[in-house]
TORROPA-788320 format. One record per atom (N, C-alpha, C, O): residue number from 1; residue in three letters; chain; x, y, z. Coordinates in steps of 0.2 Angstrom, whole numbers, plus 5000, padded with zeros to 4 digits. Example, Ala and Ser with C-alpha at 12.3 -4.5 7.8 and 13.67 -1.06 7.14 Angstrom:
// TORROPA-788320
site n 1 | res ALA | chain A | xx 5066 | yy 4972 | zz 5039
site n 1 | res ALA | chain A | xx 5062 | yy 4978 | zz 5039
site n 1 | res ALA | chain A | xx 5066 | yy 4984 | zz 5039
site n 1 | res ALA | chain A | xx 5071 | yy 4983 | zz 5042
site n 2 | res SER | chain A | xx 5064 | yy 4989 | zz 5035
site n 2 | res SER | chain A | xx 5068 | yy 4995 | zz 5036
site n 2 | res SER | chain A | xx 5064 | yy 5000 | zz 5039
site n 2 | res SER | chain A | xx 5067 | yy 5006 | zz 5040
// end
This chain:
// TORROPA-788320
site n 1 | res MET | chain A | xx 4898 | yy 4450 | zz 4760
site n 1 | res MET | chain A | xx 4900 | yy 4455 | zz 4765
site n 1 | res MET | chain A | xx 4903 | yy 4461 | zz 4762
site n 1 | res MET | chain A | xx 4902 | yy 4467 | zz 4764
site n 2 | res VAL | chain A | xx 4908 | yy 4460 | zz 4757
site n 2 | res VAL | chain A | xx 4911 | yy 4466 | zz 4754
site n 2 | res VAL | chain A | xx 4906 | yy 4470 | zz 4750
site n 2 | res VAL | chain A | xx 4906 | yy 4476 | zz 4750
site n 3 | res PHE | chain A | xx 4901 | yy 4466 | zz 4747
site n 3 | res PHE | chain A | xx 4895 | yy 4469 | zz 4744
site n 3 | res PHE | chain A | xx 4891 | yy 4474 | zz 4749
site n 3 | res PHE | chain A | xx 4890 | yy 4480 | zz 4747
site n 4 | res LEU | chain A | xx 4890 | yy 4472 | zz 4755
site n 4 | res LEU | chain A | xx 4887 | yy 4477 | zz 4760
site n 4 | res LEU | chain A | xx 4891 | yy 4483 | zz 4761
site n 4 | res LEU | chain A | xx 4888 | yy 4488 | zz 4762
site n 5 | res VAL | chain A | xx 4898 | yy 4482 | zz 4762
site n 5 | res VAL | chain A | xx 4902 | yy 4487 | zz 4764
site n 5 | res VAL | chain A | xx 4902 | yy 4492 | zz 4758
site n 5 | res VAL | chain A | xx 4901 | yy 4498 | zz 4759
site n 6 | res ILE | chain A | xx 4902 | yy 4490 | zz 4752
site n 6 | res ILE | chain A | xx 4902 | yy 4494 | zz 4746
site n 6 | res ILE | chain A | xx 4895 | yy 4498 | zz 4745
site n 6 | res ILE | chain A | xx 4895 | yy 4504 | zz 4744
site n 7 | res LEU | chain A | xx 4890 | yy 4494 | zz 4746
site n 7 | res LEU | chain A | xx 4883 | yy 4497 | zz 4746
site n 7 | res LEU | chain A | xx 4883 | yy 4502 | zz 4752
site n 7 | res LEU | chain A | xx 4880 | yy 4508 | zz 4750
site n 8 | res PHE | chain A | xx 4885 | yy 4501 | zz 4758
site n 8 | res PHE | chain A | xx 4885 | yy 4506 | zz 4763
site n 8 | res PHE | chain A | xx 4889 | yy 4512 | zz 4761
site n 8 | res PHE | chain A | xx 4886 | yy 4518 | zz 4762
site n 9 | res ASN | chain A | xx 4895 | yy 4511 | zz 4758
site n 9 | res ASN | chain A | xx 4899 | yy 4517 | zz 4756
site n 9 | res ASN | chain A | xx 4896 | yy 4521 | zz 4751
site n 9 | res ASN | chain A | xx 4896 | yy 4527 | zz 4751
site n 10 | res LEU | chain A | xx 4892 | yy 4517 | zz 4746
site n 10 | res LEU | chain A | xx 4889 | yy 4521 | zz 4741
site n 10 | res LEU | chain A | xx 4883 | yy 4525 | zz 4744
site n 10 | res LEU | chain A | xx 4882 | yy 4530 | zz 4741
site n 11 | res ILE | chain A | xx 4879 | yy 4522 | zz 4748
site n 11 | res ILE | chain A | xx 4874 | yy 4526 | zz 4751
site n 11 | res ILE | chain A | xx 4876 | yy 4532 | zz 4755
site n 11 | res ILE | chain A | xx 4873 | yy 4537 | zz 4755
site n 12 | res LEU | chain A | xx 4882 | yy 4530 | zz 4759
site n 12 | res LEU | chain A | xx 4885 | yy 4536 | zz 4763
site n 12 | res LEU | chain A | xx 4887 | yy 4541 | zz 4758
site n 12 | res LEU | chain A | xx 4887 | yy 4547 | zz 4760
site n 13 | res ALA | chain A | xx 4890 | yy 4540 | zz 4753
site n 13 | res ALA | chain A | xx 4893 | yy 4544 | zz 4748
site n 13 | res ALA | chain A | xx 4887 | yy 4548 | zz 4745
site n 13 | res ALA | chain A | xx 4888 | yy 4555 | zz 4744
site n 14 | res ILE | chain A | xx 4882 | yy 4545 | zz 4743
site n 14 | res ILE | chain A | xx 4876 | yy 4549 | zz 4740
site n 14 | res ILE | chain A | xx 4873 | yy 4553 | zz 4745
site n 14 | res ILE | chain A | xx 4871 | yy 4559 | zz 4744
site n 15 | res ALA | chain A | xx 4873 | yy 4551 | zz 4752
site n 15 | res ALA | chain A | xx 4870 | yy 4556 | zz 4757
site n 15 | res ALA | chain A | xx 4874 | yy 4562 | zz 4758
site n 15 | res ALA | chain A | xx 4872 | yy 4567 | zz 4759
site n 16 | res CYS | chain A | xx 4881 | yy 4560 | zz 4758
site n 16 | res CYS | chain A | xx 4886 | yy 4566 | zz 4759
site n 16 | res CYS | chain A | xx 4885 | yy 4571 | zz 4753
site n 16 | res CYS | chain A | xx 4886 | yy 4577 | zz 4754
site n 17 | res LEU | chain A | xx 4884 | yy 4568 | zz 4747
site n 17 | res LEU | chain A | xx 4884 | yy 4572 | zz 4741
site n 17 | res LEU | chain A | xx 4877 | yy 4576 | zz 4741
site n 17 | res LEU | chain A | xx 4878 | yy 4582 | zz 4740
site n 18 | res ALA | chain A | xx 4872 | yy 4574 | zz 4744
site n 18 | res ALA | chain A | xx 4866 | yy 4577 | zz 4744
site n 18 | res ALA | chain A | xx 4866 | yy 4583 | zz 4750
site n 18 | res ALA | chain A | xx 4864 | yy 4588 | zz 4749
site n 19 | res LEU | chain A | xx 4870 | yy 4581 | zz 4755
site n 19 | res LEU | chain A | xx 4871 | yy 4586 | zz 4760
site n 19 | res LEU | chain A | xx 4876 | yy 4592 | zz 4758
site n 19 | res LEU | chain A | xx 4874 | yy 4597 | zz 4759
site n 20 | res ALA | chain A | xx 4881 | yy 4590 | zz 4754
site n 20 | res ALA | chain A | xx 4885 | yy 4595 | zz 4751
site n 20 | res ALA | chain A | xx 4882 | yy 4599 | zz 4746
site n 20 | res ALA | chain A | xx 4883 | yy 4605 | zz 4746
site n 21 | res GLN | chain A | xx 4877 | yy 4597 | zz 4742
site n 21 | res GLN | chain A | xx 4873 | yy 4601 | zz 4738
site n 21 | res GLN | chain A | xx 4868 | yy 4605 | zz 4742
site n 21 | res GLN | chain A | xx 4868 | yy 4611 | zz 4740
site n 22 | res TYR | chain A | xx 4865 | yy 4603 | zz 4747
site n 22 | res TYR | chain A | xx 4861 | yy 4607 | zz 4751
site n 22 | res TYR | chain A | xx 4865 | yy 4613 | zz 4754
site n 22 | res TYR | chain A | xx 4863 | yy 4618 | zz 4754
site n 23 | res LEU | chain A | xx 4871 | yy 4611 | zz 4757
site n 23 | res LEU | chain A | xx 4875 | yy 4616 | zz 4760
site n 23 | res LEU | chain A | xx 4877 | yy 4621 | zz 4755
site n 23 | res LEU | chain A | xx 4878 | yy 4627 | zz 4757
site n 24 | res TRP | chain A | xx 4879 | yy 4619 | zz 4749
site n 24 | res TRP | chain A | xx 4881 | yy 4624 | zz 4744
site n 24 | res TRP | chain A | xx 4875 | yy 4629 | zz 4742
site n 24 | res TRP | chain A | xx 4877 | yy 4635 | zz 4741
site n 25 | res ALA | chain A | xx 4870 | yy 4626 | zz 4741
site n 25 | res ALA | chain A | xx 4864 | yy 4630 | zz 4740
site n 25 | res ALA | chain A | xx 4862 | yy 4635 | zz 4746
site n 25 | res ALA | chain A | xx 4861 | yy 4641 | zz 4745
site n 26 | res LEU | chain A | xx 4863 | yy 4633 | zz 4752
site n 26 | res LEU | chain A | xx 4862 | yy 4637 | zz 4758
site n 26 | res LEU | chain A | xx 4867 | yy 4642 | zz 4758
site n 26 | res LEU | chain A | xx 4866 | yy 4648 | zz 4759
site n 27 | res ARG | chain A | xx 4874 | yy 4641 | zz 4756
site n 27 | res ARG | chain A | xx 4879 | yy 4646 | zz 4756
site n 27 | res ARG | chain A | xx 4877 | yy 4651 | zz 4751
site n 27 | res ARG | chain A | xx 4878 | yy 4657 | zz 4752
site n 28 | res ASN | chain A | xx 4875 | yy 4649 | zz 4745
site n 28 | res ASN | chain A | xx 4873 | yy 4654 | zz 4740
site n 28 | res ASN | chain A | xx 4868 | yy 4658 | zz 4742
site n 28 | res ASN | chain A | xx 4868 | yy 4664 | zz 4741
site n 29 | res ARG | chain A | xx 4863 | yy 4656 | zz 4745
site n 29 | res ARG | chain A | xx 4857 | yy 4660 | zz 4748
site n 29 | res ARG | chain A | xx 4860 | yy 4665 | zz 4753
site n 29 | res ARG | chain A | xx 4858 | yy 4670 | zz 4753
site n 30 | res LEU | chain A | xx 4864 | yy 4662 | zz 4757
site n 30 | res LEU | chain A | xx 4867 | yy 4667 | zz 4762
site n 30 | res LEU | chain A | xx 4871 | yy 4672 | zz 4759
site n 30 | res LEU | chain A | xx 4871 | yy 4678 | zz 4762
site n 31 | res VAL | chain A | xx 4875 | yy 4671 | zz 4754
site n 31 | res VAL | chain A | xx 4879 | yy 4676 | zz 4751
site n 31 | res VAL | chain A | xx 4874 | yy 4681 | zz 4748
site n 31 | res VAL | chain A | xx 4876 | yy 4687 | zz 4748
site n 32 | res LYS | chain A | xx 4869 | yy 4679 | zz 4745
site n 32 | res LYS | chain A | xx 4864 | yy 4684 | zz 4742
site n 32 | res LYS | chain A | xx 4861 | yy 4688 | zz 4747
site n 32 | res LYS | chain A | xx 4860 | yy 4694 | zz 4746
site n 33 | res LEU | chain A | xx 4859 | yy 4685 | zz 4753
site n 33 | res LEU | chain A | xx 4856 | yy 4688 | zz 4758
site n 33 | res LEU | chain A | xx 4861 | yy 4693 | zz 4761
site n 33 | res LEU | chain A | xx 4859 | yy 4699 | zz 4763
site n 34 | res THR | chain A | xx 4867 | yy 4691 | zz 4762
site n 34 | res THR | chain A | xx 4872 | yy 4696 | zz 4765
site n 34 | res THR | chain A | xx 4873 | yy 4702 | zz 4760
site n 34 | res THR | chain A | xx 4874 | yy 4708 | zz 4762
site n 35 | res ALA | chain A | xx 4873 | yy 4701 | zz 4754
site n 35 | res ALA | chain A | xx 4874 | yy 4707 | zz 4749
site n 35 | res ALA | chain A | xx 4868 | yy 4711 | zz 4749
site n 35 | res ALA | chain A | xx 4869 | yy 4717 | zz 4749
site n 36 | res LEU | chain A | xx 4862 | yy 4708 | zz 4750
site n 36 | res LEU | chain A | xx 4856 | yy 4712 | zz 4751
site n 36 | res LEU | chain A | xx 4856 | yy 4716 | zz 4757
site n 36 | res LEU | chain A | xx 4854 | yy 4722 | zz 4757
site n 37 | res LEU | chain A | xx 4858 | yy 4713 | zz 4762
site n 37 | res LEU | chain A | xx 4858 | yy 4717 | zz 4769
site n 37 | res LEU | chain A | xx 4864 | yy 4722 | zz 4769
site n 37 | res LEU | chain A | xx 4863 | yy 4728 | zz 4772
site n 38 | res GLN | chain A | xx 4869 | yy 4721 | zz 4765
site n 38 | res GLN | chain A | xx 4874 | yy 4726 | zz 4765
site n 38 | res GLN | chain A | xx 4872 | yy 4732 | zz 4761
site n 38 | res GLN | chain A | xx 4873 | yy 4738 | zz 4762
site n 39 | res THR | chain A | xx 4868 | yy 4731 | zz 4755
site n 39 | res THR | chain A | xx 4865 | yy 4736 | zz 4751
site n 39 | res THR | chain A | xx 4860 | yy 4740 | zz 4755
site n 39 | res THR | chain A | xx 4860 | yy 4746 | zz 4755
site n 40 | res ALA | chain A | xx 4856 | yy 4737 | zz 4759
site n 40 | res ALA | chain A | xx 4851 | yy 4740 | zz 4763
site n 40 | res ALA | chain A | xx 4855 | yy 4744 | zz 4769
site n 40 | res ALA | chain A | xx 4852 | yy 4750 | zz 4770
site n 41 | res GLU | chain A | xx 4860 | yy 4742 | zz 4772
site n 41 | res GLU | chain A | xx 4864 | yy 4745 | zz 4777
site n 41 | res GLU | chain A | xx 4867 | yy 4752 | zz 4774
site n 41 | res GLU | chain A | xx 4866 | yy 4757 | zz 4777
site n 42 | res GLY | chain A | xx 4869 | yy 4751 | zz 4768
site n 42 | res GLY | chain A | xx 4872 | yy 4757 | zz 4764
site n 42 | res GLY | chain A | xx 4867 | yy 4762 | zz 4763
site n 42 | res GLY | chain A | xx 4868 | yy 4768 | zz 4764
site n 43 | res GLN | chain A | xx 4861 | yy 4760 | zz 4760
site n 43 | res GLN | chain A | xx 4856 | yy 4765 | zz 4759
site n 43 | res GLN | chain A | xx 4853 | yy 4768 | zz 4765
site n 43 | res GLN | chain A | xx 4852 | yy 4774 | zz 4765
site n 44 | res SER | chain A | xx 4852 | yy 4764 | zz 4770
site n 44 | res SER | chain A | xx 4850 | yy 4767 | zz 4777
site n 44 | res SER | chain A | xx 4855 | yy 4772 | zz 4780
site n 44 | res SER | chain A | xx 4853 | yy 4777 | zz 4783
site n 45 | res ALA | chain A | xx 4861 | yy 4770 | zz 4779
site n 45 | res ALA | chain A | xx 4867 | yy 4775 | zz 4781
site n 45 | res ALA | chain A | xx 4866 | yy 4782 | zz 4778
site n 45 | res ALA | chain A | xx 4867 | yy 4787 | zz 4781
site n 46 | res LEU | chain A | xx 4865 | yy 4781 | zz 4771
site n 46 | res LEU | chain A | xx 4864 | yy 4787 | zz 4767
site n 46 | res LEU | chain A | xx 4858 | yy 4791 | zz 4769
site n 46 | res LEU | chain A | xx 4859 | yy 4798 | zz 4770
site n 47 | res LEU | chain A | xx 4853 | yy 4788 | zz 4770
site n 47 | res LEU | chain A | xx 4847 | yy 4791 | zz 4773
site n 47 | res LEU | chain A | xx 4848 | yy 4794 | zz 4779
site n 47 | res LEU | chain A | xx 4845 | yy 4800 | zz 4781
site n 48 | res LEU | chain A | xx 4851 | yy 4791 | zz 4784
site n 48 | res LEU | chain A | xx 4852 | yy 4793 | zz 4791
site n 48 | res LEU | chain A | xx 4857 | yy 4799 | zz 4791
site n 48 | res LEU | chain A | xx 4856 | yy 4804 | zz 4795
site n 49 | res GLN | chain A | xx 4862 | yy 4799 | zz 4786
site n 49 | res GLN | chain A | xx 4866 | yy 4804 | zz 4786
site n 49 | res GLN | chain A | xx 4863 | yy 4811 | zz 4783
site n 49 | res GLN | chain A | xx 4864 | yy 4816 | zz 4786
site n 50 | res ASP | chain A | xx 4858 | yy 4810 | zz 4778
site n 50 | res ASP | chain A | xx 4854 | yy 4816 | zz 4776
site n 50 | res ASP | chain A | xx 4850 | yy 4818 | zz 4781
site n 50 | res ASP | chain A | xx 4849 | yy 4824 | zz 4782
site n 51 | res ALA | chain A | xx 4847 | yy 4814 | zz 4785
site n 51 | res ALA | chain A | xx 4842 | yy 4816 | zz 4790
site n 51 | res ALA | chain A | xx 4846 | yy 4819 | zz 4796
site n 51 | res ALA | chain A | xx 4844 | yy 4824 | zz 4799
site n 52 | res THR | chain A | xx 4852 | yy 4817 | zz 4797
site n 52 | res THR | chain A | xx 4856 | yy 4820 | zz 4803
site n 52 | res THR | chain A | xx 4858 | yy 4827 | zz 4800
site n 52 | res THR | chain A | xx 4857 | yy 4832 | zz 4804
site n 53 | res THR | chain A | xx 4860 | yy 4828 | zz 4794
site n 53 | res THR | chain A | xx 4861 | yy 4835 | zz 4792
site n 53 | res THR | chain A | xx 4855 | yy 4839 | zz 4792
site n 53 | res THR | chain A | xx 4856 | yy 4845 | zz 4794
site n 54 | res ALA | chain A | xx 4850 | yy 4836 | zz 4790
site n 54 | res ALA | chain A | xx 4843 | yy 4840 | zz 4790
site n 54 | res ALA | chain A | xx 4841 | yy 4842 | zz 4797
site n 54 | res ALA | chain A | xx 4839 | yy 4848 | zz 4798
site n 55 | res LEU | chain A | xx 4842 | yy 4838 | zz 4802
site n 55 | res LEU | chain A | xx 4840 | yy 4839 | zz 4808
site n 55 | res LEU | chain A | xx 4845 | yy 4845 | zz 4811
site n 55 | res LEU | chain A | xx 4843 | yy 4849 | zz 4815
site n 56 | res ALA | chain A | xx 4851 | yy 4844 | zz 4810
site n 56 | res ALA | chain A | xx 4856 | yy 4849 | zz 4812
site n 56 | res ALA | chain A | xx 4855 | yy 4856 | zz 4809
site n 56 | res ALA | chain A | xx 4855 | yy 4861 | zz 4813
site n 57 | res ARG | chain A | xx 4853 | yy 4856 | zz 4803
site n 57 | res ARG | chain A | xx 4851 | yy 4863 | zz 4800
site n 57 | res ARG | chain A | xx 4845 | yy 4865 | zz 4803
site n 57 | res ARG | chain A | xx 4844 | yy 4871 | zz 4804
site n 58 | res GLY | chain A | xx 4840 | yy 4861 | zz 4804
site n 58 | res GLY | chain A | xx 4834 | yy 4863 | zz 4807
site n 58 | res GLY | chain A | xx 4835 | yy 4866 | zz 4814
site n 58 | res GLY | chain A | xx 4831 | yy 4870 | zz 4816
site n 59 | res GLU | chain A | xx 4839 | yy 4863 | zz 4818
site n 59 | res GLU | chain A | xx 4841 | yy 4865 | zz 4824
site n 59 | res GLU | chain A | xx 4843 | yy 4872 | zz 4824
site n 59 | res GLU | chain A | xx 4842 | yy 4876 | zz 4828
site n 60 | res VAL | chain A | xx 4848 | yy 4873 | zz 4819
site n 60 | res VAL | chain A | xx 4851 | yy 4880 | zz 4819
site n 60 | res VAL | chain A | xx 4846 | yy 4885 | zz 4817
site n 60 | res VAL | chain A | xx 4845 | yy 4891 | zz 4820
site n 61 | res GLU | chain A | xx 4841 | yy 4883 | zz 4812
site n 61 | res GLU | chain A | xx 4836 | yy 4888 | zz 4810
site n 61 | res GLU | chain A | xx 4831 | yy 4889 | zz 4815
site n 61 | res GLU | chain A | xx 4829 | yy 4895 | zz 4816
site n 62 | res LEU | chain A | xx 4830 | yy 4884 | zz 4819
site n 62 | res LEU | chain A | xx 4825 | yy 4885 | zz 4825
site n 62 | res LEU | chain A | xx 4828 | yy 4890 | zz 4830
site n 62 | res LEU | chain A | xx 4824 | yy 4894 | zz 4833
site n 63 | res GLY | chain A | xx 4834 | yy 4889 | zz 4831
site n 63 | res GLY | chain A | xx 4838 | yy 4894 | zz 4836
site n 63 | res GLY | chain A | xx 4837 | yy 4901 | zz 4833
site n 63 | res GLY | chain A | xx 4836 | yy 4906 | zz 4837
site n 64 | res GLN | chain A | xx 4838 | yy 4902 | zz 4827
site n 64 | res GLN | chain A | xx 4838 | yy 4908 | zz 4824
site n 64 | res GLN | chain A | xx 4831 | yy 4911 | zz 4824
site n 64 | res GLN | chain A | xx 4829 | yy 4917 | zz 4826
site n 65 | res LEU | chain A | xx 4826 | yy 4907 | zz 4823
site n 65 | res LEU | chain A | xx 4819 | yy 4909 | zz 4824
site n 65 | res LEU | chain A | xx 4817 | yy 4911 | zz 4831
site n 65 | res LEU | chain A | xx 4813 | yy 4916 | zz 4832
site n 66 | res ARG | chain A | xx 4819 | yy 4907 | zz 4836
site n 66 | res ARG | chain A | xx 4818 | yy 4909 | zz 4843
site n 66 | res ARG | chain A | xx 4821 | yy 4916 | zz 4844
site n 66 | res ARG | chain A | xx 4818 | yy 4920 | zz 4848
site n 67 | res GLN | chain A | xx 4827 | yy 4917 | zz 4842
site n 67 | res GLN | chain A | xx 4830 | yy 4923 | zz 4843
site n 67 | res GLN | chain A | xx 4826 | yy 4929 | zz 4840
site n 67 | res GLN | chain A | xx 4825 | yy 4934 | zz 4843
site n 68 | res ARG | chain A | xx 4824 | yy 4928 | zz 4834
site n 68 | res ARG | chain A | xx 4820 | yy 4933 | zz 4831
site n 68 | res ARG | chain A | xx 4813 | yy 4934 | zz 4834
site n 68 | res ARG | chain A | xx 4811 | yy 4940 | zz 4835
site n 69 | res TYR | chain A | xx 4810 | yy 4929 | zz 4837
site n 69 | res TYR | chain A | xx 4804 | yy 4929 | zz 4840
site n 69 | res TYR | chain A | xx 4805 | yy 4933 | zz 4847
site n 69 | res TYR | chain A | xx 4801 | yy 4938 | zz 4848
site n 70 | res ARG | chain A | xx 4811 | yy 4932 | zz 4850
site n 70 | res ARG | chain A | xx 4812 | yy 4936 | zz 4856
site n 70 | res ARG | chain A | xx 4813 | yy 4943 | zz 4855
site n 70 | res ARG | chain A | xx 4811 | yy 4948 | zz 4858
site n 71 | res GLN | chain A | xx 4816 | yy 4945 | zz 4849
site n 71 | res GLN | chain A | xx 4817 | yy 4952 | zz 4847
site n 71 | res GLN | chain A | xx 4811 | yy 4955 | zz 4846
site n 71 | res GLN | chain A | xx 4809 | yy 4961 | zz 4847
site n 72 | res GLN | chain A | xx 4806 | yy 4951 | zz 4842
site n 72 | res GLN | chain A | xx 4800 | yy 4954 | zz 4840
site n 72 | res GLN | chain A | xx 4796 | yy 4955 | zz 4846
site n 72 | res GLN | chain A | xx 4792 | yy 4960 | zz 4847
site n 73 | res MET | chain A | xx 4796 | yy 4951 | zz 4851
site n 73 | res MET | chain A | xx 4792 | yy 4951 | zz 4857
site n 73 | res MET | chain A | xx 4794 | yy 4958 | zz 4861
site n 73 | res MET | chain A | xx 4790 | yy 4961 | zz 4864
site n 74 | res ARG | chain A | xx 4801 | yy 4959 | zz 4861
site n 74 | res ARG | chain A | xx 4803 | yy 4965 | zz 4865
site n 74 | res ARG | chain A | xx 4801 | yy 4971 | zz 4861
site n 74 | res ARG | chain A | xx 4799 | yy 4976 | zz 4864
site n 75 | res ARG | chain A | xx 4801 | yy 4971 | zz 4854
site n 75 | res ARG | chain A | xx 4798 | yy 4977 | zz 4851
site n 75 | res ARG | chain A | xx 4791 | yy 4978 | zz 4852
site n 75 | res ARG | chain A | xx 4789 | yy 4983 | zz 4852
site n 76 | res PHE | chain A | xx 4787 | yy 4972 | zz 4852
site n 76 | res PHE | chain A | xx 4780 | yy 4972 | zz 4853
site n 76 | res PHE | chain A | xx 4779 | yy 4975 | zz 4860
site n 76 | res PHE | chain A | xx 4774 | yy 4980 | zz 4861
site n 77 | res GLN | chain A | xx 4783 | yy 4973 | zz 4865
site n 77 | res GLN | chain A | xx 4782 | yy 4976 | zz 4872
site n 77 | res GLN | chain A | xx 4783 | yy 4983 | zz 4872
site n 77 | res GLN | chain A | xx 4780 | yy 4987 | zz 4875
site n 78 | res GLN | chain A | xx 4788 | yy 4985 | zz 4868
site n 78 | res GLN | chain A | xx 4790 | yy 4993 | zz 4868
site n 78 | res GLN | chain A | xx 4785 | yy 4996 | zz 4865
site n 78 | res GLN | chain A | xx 4783 | yy 5002 | zz 4867
site n 79 | res LEU | chain A | xx 4782 | yy 4994 | zz 4859
site n 79 | res LEU | chain A | xx 4776 | yy 4997 | zz 4856
site n 79 | res LEU | chain A | xx 4770 | yy 4997 | zz 4860
site n 79 | res LEU | chain A | xx 4767 | yy 5002 | zz 4860
site n 80 | res GLN | chain A | xx 4769 | yy 4992 | zz 4864
site n 80 | res GLN | chain A | xx 4763 | yy 4992 | zz 4869
site n 80 | res GLN | chain A | xx 4764 | yy 4998 | zz 4874
site n 80 | res GLN | chain A | xx 4760 | yy 5002 | zz 4876
site n 81 | res THR | chain A | xx 4770 | yy 4998 | zz 4877
site n 81 | res THR | chain A | xx 4772 | yy 5004 | zz 4881
site n 81 | res THR | chain A | xx 4771 | yy 5011 | zz 4878
site n 81 | res THR | chain A | xx 4768 | yy 5015 | zz 4881
site n 82 | res ILE | chain A | xx 4773 | yy 5012 | zz 4872
site n 82 | res ILE | chain A | xx 4772 | yy 5018 | zz 4869
site n 82 | res ILE | chain A | xx 4765 | yy 5020 | zz 4868
site n 82 | res ILE | chain A | xx 4763 | yy 5025 | zz 4869
site n 83 | res VAL | chain A | xx 4761 | yy 5015 | zz 4865
site n 83 | res VAL | chain A | xx 4754 | yy 5016 | zz 4864
site n 83 | res VAL | chain A | xx 4750 | yy 5017 | zz 4871
site n 83 | res VAL | chain A | xx 4746 | yy 5022 | zz 4871
site n 84 | res SER | chain A | xx 4752 | yy 5014 | zz 4876
site n 84 | res SER | chain A | xx 4749 | yy 5015 | zz 4883
site n 84 | res SER | chain A | xx 4751 | yy 5022 | zz 4885
site n 84 | res SER | chain A | xx 4747 | yy 5026 | zz 4887
site n 85 | res LEU | chain A | xx 4757 | yy 5024 | zz 4884
site n 85 | res LEU | chain A | xx 4759 | yy 5031 | zz 4886
site n 85 | res LEU | chain A | xx 4756 | yy 5036 | zz 4882
site n 85 | res LEU | chain A | xx 4754 | yy 5042 | zz 4884
site n 86 | res LEU | chain A | xx 4755 | yy 5035 | zz 4875
site n 86 | res LEU | chain A | xx 4751 | yy 5040 | zz 4871
site n 86 | res LEU | chain A | xx 4744 | yy 5040 | zz 4873
site n 86 | res LEU | chain A | xx 4741 | yy 5046 | zz 4873
site n 87 | res GLY | chain A | xx 4741 | yy 5035 | zz 4875
site n 87 | res GLY | chain A | xx 4734 | yy 5035 | zz 4877
site n 87 | res GLY | chain A | xx 4734 | yy 5039 | zz 4884
site n 87 | res GLY | chain A | xx 4729 | yy 5043 | zz 4884
site n 88 | res MET | chain A | xx 4738 | yy 5038 | zz 4888
site n 88 | res MET | chain A | xx 4738 | yy 5042 | zz 4894
site n 88 | res MET | chain A | xx 4739 | yy 5049 | zz 4893
site n 88 | res MET | chain A | xx 4736 | yy 5053 | zz 4896
site n 89 | res GLY | chain A | xx 4744 | yy 5051 | zz 4888
site n 89 | res GLY | chain A | xx 4745 | yy 5057 | zz 4887
site n 89 | res GLY | chain A | xx 4739 | yy 5061 | zz 4883
site n 89 | res GLY | chain A | xx 4737 | yy 5066 | zz 4885
site n 90 | res TRP | chain A | xx 4736 | yy 5057 | zz 4879
site n 90 | res TRP | chain A | xx 4730 | yy 5059 | zz 4876
site n 90 | res TRP | chain A | xx 4724 | yy 5061 | zz 4881
site n 90 | res TRP | chain A | xx 4721 | yy 5066 | zz 4881
site n 91 | res THR | chain A | xx 4723 | yy 5056 | zz 4886
site n 91 | res THR | chain A | xx 4718 | yy 5057 | zz 4891
site n 91 | res THR | chain A | xx 4720 | yy 5064 | zz 4895
site n 91 | res THR | chain A | xx 4716 | yy 5068 | zz 4897
site n 92 | res VAL | chain A | xx 4726 | yy 5064 | zz 4897
site n 92 | res VAL | chain A | xx 4728 | yy 5070 | zz 4901
site n 92 | res VAL | chain A | xx 4727 | yy 5077 | zz 4897
site n 92 | res VAL | chain A | xx 4725 | yy 5082 | zz 4899
site n 93 | res TRP | chain A | xx 4729 | yy 5076 | zz 4890
site n 93 | res TRP | chain A | xx 4728 | yy 5082 | zz 4886
site n 93 | res TRP | chain A | xx 4721 | yy 5084 | zz 4885
site n 93 | res TRP | chain A | xx 4719 | yy 5090 | zz 4885
site n 94 | res GLN | chain A | xx 4717 | yy 5079 | zz 4885
site n 94 | res GLN | chain A | xx 4710 | yy 5080 | zz 4884
site n 94 | res GLN | chain A | xx 4707 | yy 5084 | zz 4890
site n 94 | res GLN | chain A | xx 4703 | yy 5088 | zz 4890
site n 95 | res ARG | chain A | xx 4709 | yy 5081 | zz 4896
site n 95 | res ARG | chain A | xx 4707 | yy 5084 | zz 4902
site n 95 | res ARG | chain A | xx 4709 | yy 5091 | zz 4903
site n 95 | res ARG | chain A | xx 4706 | yy 5096 | zz 4905
site n 96 | res GLN | chain A | xx 4716 | yy 5092 | zz 4901
site n 96 | res GLN | chain A | xx 4719 | yy 5099 | zz 4901
site n 96 | res GLN | chain A | xx 4715 | yy 5104 | zz 4896
site n 96 | res GLN | chain A | xx 4714 | yy 5110 | zz 4898
site n 97 | res GLY | chain A | xx 4714 | yy 5101 | zz 4891
site n 97 | res GLY | chain A | xx 4711 | yy 5105 | zz 4885
site n 97 | res GLY | chain A | xx 4704 | yy 5107 | zz 4887
site n 97 | res GLY | chain A | xx 4701 | yy 5112 | zz 4885
site n 98 | res GLY | chain A | xx 4700 | yy 5102 | zz 4890
site n 98 | res GLY | chain A | xx 4693 | yy 5104 | zz 4892
site n 98 | res GLY | chain A | xx 4693 | yy 5109 | zz 4898
site n 98 | res GLY | chain A | xx 4688 | yy 5113 | zz 4897
site n 99 | res LYS | chain A | xx 4697 | yy 5109 | zz 4902
site n 99 | res LYS | chain A | xx 4697 | yy 5114 | zz 4907
site n 99 | res LYS | chain A | xx 4699 | yy 5121 | zz 4904
site n 99 | res LYS | chain A | xx 4696 | yy 5126 | zz 4907
site n 100 | res ARG | chain A | xx 4703 | yy 5121 | zz 4900
site n 100 | res ARG | chain A | xx 4705 | yy 5128 | zz 4897
site n 100 | res ARG | chain A | xx 4700 | yy 5131 | zz 4893
site n 100 | res ARG | chain A | xx 4698 | yy 5137 | zz 4893
site n 101 | res GLN | chain A | xx 4696 | yy 5126 | zz 4889
site n 101 | res GLN | chain A | xx 4690 | yy 5129 | zz 4885
site n 101 | res GLN | chain A | xx 4685 | yy 5131 | zz 4889
site n 101 | res GLN | chain A | xx 4681 | yy 5136 | zz 4887
site n 102 | res GLY | chain A | xx 4684 | yy 5128 | zz 4895
site n 102 | res GLY | chain A | xx 4678 | yy 5130 | zz 4900
site n 102 | res GLY | chain A | xx 4680 | yy 5137 | zz 4903
site n 102 | res GLY | chain A | xx 4675 | yy 5140 | zz 4906
site n 103 | res ARG | chain A | xx 4686 | yy 5139 | zz 4904
site n 103 | res ARG | chain A | xx 4687 | yy 5145 | zz 4907
site n 103 | res ARG | chain A | xx 4685 | yy 5151 | zz 4904
site n 103 | res ARG | chain A | xx 4686 | yy 5157 | zz 4907
// end
């Protein structure tokens, strides 16, 4: 009977030792995975910070471009008006000049 108890304890101790070894290996893998994930998080945070900075700079530059575009459009419209007025003036001048030459 004592032999069976000792044998059972020995089998139980070996099983617990195998379980402890498995859990220790699992812990080591989880530690490595945690370190890897922390490194990836740090790298992605740096990338996202750079991207955020670039997006903010792009937004400012886009606003400046829109403002310049509006200014250019106003100048273009003014130029169109001037060309149109010059064309009308030319037409009137041609008509007035033609009548004077015919007299």
